[in-house]
C-alpha positions in Angstrom: -121.5 -30.2 17.8 -122.7 -31.1 14.1 -120.3 -32.4 11.9 -119.1 -30.3 9.0 -119.8 -30.9 5.5 -115.9 -31.9 4.7 -115.9 -34.2 7.7 -119.2 -35.9 6.4 -117.8 -36.1 3.2 -114.9 -38.1 4.6 -117.1 -40.1 6.7 -119.6 -40.9 3.5 -116.2 -42.2 1.7 -115.1 -44.3 4.5 -118.8 -45.8 4.7 -119.0 -46.2 0.9 -115.4 -48.3 0.9 -116.4 -50.4 4.3 -117.5 -53.9 4.4 -120.7 -54.5 6.2 -119.5 -54.6 9.7 -117.6 -51.7 9.3 -120.5 -49.9 7.9 -122.4 -51.0 11.0 -119.5 -49.6 13.2 -119.2 -46.4 11.4 -123.2 -45.7 11.5 -123.5 -46.7 15.2 -120.6 -45.1 16.6 -120.1 -41.6 14.7 -121.8 -38.6 16.5 -123.0 -35.4 15.5 -124.6 -36.3 12.2 -128.1 -34.7 11.0 -131.1 -36.9 10.5 -130.6 -36.3 6.5 -126.7 -37.2 7.0 -128.0 -40.6 8.6 -130.3 -41.0 6.2 -127.9 -40.6 3.5 -125.6 -43.2 5.1 -128.4 -45.6 5.2 -129.2 -44.9 1.4 -125.9 -46.6 0.8 -126.2 -49.6 3.4 -126.9 -53.1 1.8 -130.8 -53.8 2.5 -130.3 -57.5 2.9 -128.1 -56.8 6.1 -130.4 -54.1 7.9 -131.5 -56.7 10.4 -127.8 -56.9 11.7 -127.9 -52.9 11.7 -131.0 -52.9 13.6 -129.4 -55.4 16.2 -126.2 -53.6 16.6 -128.3 -50.3 17.5 -130.5 -52.1 20.1 
């Protein structure tokens, strides 16, 4: 079931304020996001930790 806009805004705010480990937790556990919503979160993710996110996703 797709995430509605208000819910996504809430997720985005949590993501924005989270530390790297929390960002990874949110990114890898939240369900129902569209590809565009995942991309939007990814744009807020610190690039130097992308390898850590990749490892968490595999």
